[in-house]
C-alpha positions in Angstrom: -9.5 -3.7 5.8 -10.9 -7.2 6.4 -11.6 -7.6 2.7 -8.0 -6.9 1.6 -5.6 -9.6 0.8 -2.4 -9.8 2.9 -0.5 -8.5 -0.1 -2.8 -5.5 -0.4 -2.5 -4.8 3.3 1.3 -4.8 3.0 1.1 -2.4 0.0 -1.2 -0.1 2.1 1.3 -0.1 5.0 4.2 0.7 2.6 2.3 3.6 0.8 1.4 5.0 4.2 5.0 5.0 5.3 6.1 7.3 2.6 5.3 10.7 1.2 3.9 9.9 -2.2 6.2 7.0 -3.2 6.6 6.0 -6.9 5.6 2.5 -7.9 9.2 1.3 -8.1 9.8 2.4 -4.4 6.8 0.4 -3.3 8.0 -2.6 -5.4 11.4 -2.4 -3.9 10.1 -2.4 -0.4 7.6 -5.2 -0.9 10.3 -7.3 -2.6 12.7 -6.7 0.4 10.0 -7.8 2.8 9.0 -10.9 0.8 12.5 -11.8 -0.1 11.6 -12.4 -3.8 10.8 -10.5 -7.0 7.2 -9.1 -7.3 6.0 -8.8 -10.9 4.6 -5.5 -12.1 1.6 -7.4 -13.3 0.9 -8.3 -9.6 1.8 -4.9 -8.1 -0.2 -2.4 -10.1 -3.5 -4.3 -10.2 -3.3 -4.5 -6.4 -2.5 -0.8 -6.1 -5.5 -0.2 -8.4 -7.7 -2.2 -6.0 -6.5 0.0 -3.1 -7.4 3.1 -5.2 -10.8 1.7 -6.1 -11.5 1.1 -2.4 -10.6 4.7 -1.6 -7.6 3.8 0.5 -4.9 5.2 -1.8 -4.9 8.0 -4.4 -2.7 8.0 -7.6 -1.0 11.1 -8.8 1.8 12.1 -11.2 5.4 12.7 -10.4 6.3 13.4 -14.0 5.2 12.2 -17.4 6.2 8.6 -16.8 6.0 8.1 -13.1 3.0 7.8 -10.9 3.0 8.6 -7.2 0.7 7.1 -4.5 -0.7 8.7 -1.4 -2.6 7.0 1.4 -6.0 8.7 2.0 -7.4 9.6 5.4 -9.7 6.6 5.1 -6.6 4.4 4.4 -4.8 5.9 7.5 -7.9 5.1 9.6 -8.0 1.5 8.3 -4.3 1.1 9.1 -4.7 2.5 12.6 -7.7 0.2 13.2 -5.6 -2.8 12.1 -2.8 -1.7 14.4 -5.2 -1.3 17.3 -6.7 -4.7 16.7 -3.2 -6.3 16.6 -2.3 -4.5 19.8 -5.2 -6.3 21.5 -3.4 -9.6 21.0 0.2 -8.6 21.0 0.5 -5.8 23.5 
């Protein structure tokens, strides 16, 4: 996870917190956290990076809507990050 941007890490945490969220759900959550609008041109390329790294899988909800699912590797990376953070903020 050390090679992810902070934005990508945030997306990974959001995807992992849901059961196959749609892109709009992820966008809504990250906008709520950041307190400002996130453009689709920023969101989807970063989700694609997580897919390319094997941390997230993309599926189809219907003909127009994609869903996202954290992989086992993604969960391990999130847990490793949480463990690392606990070392300093326990």
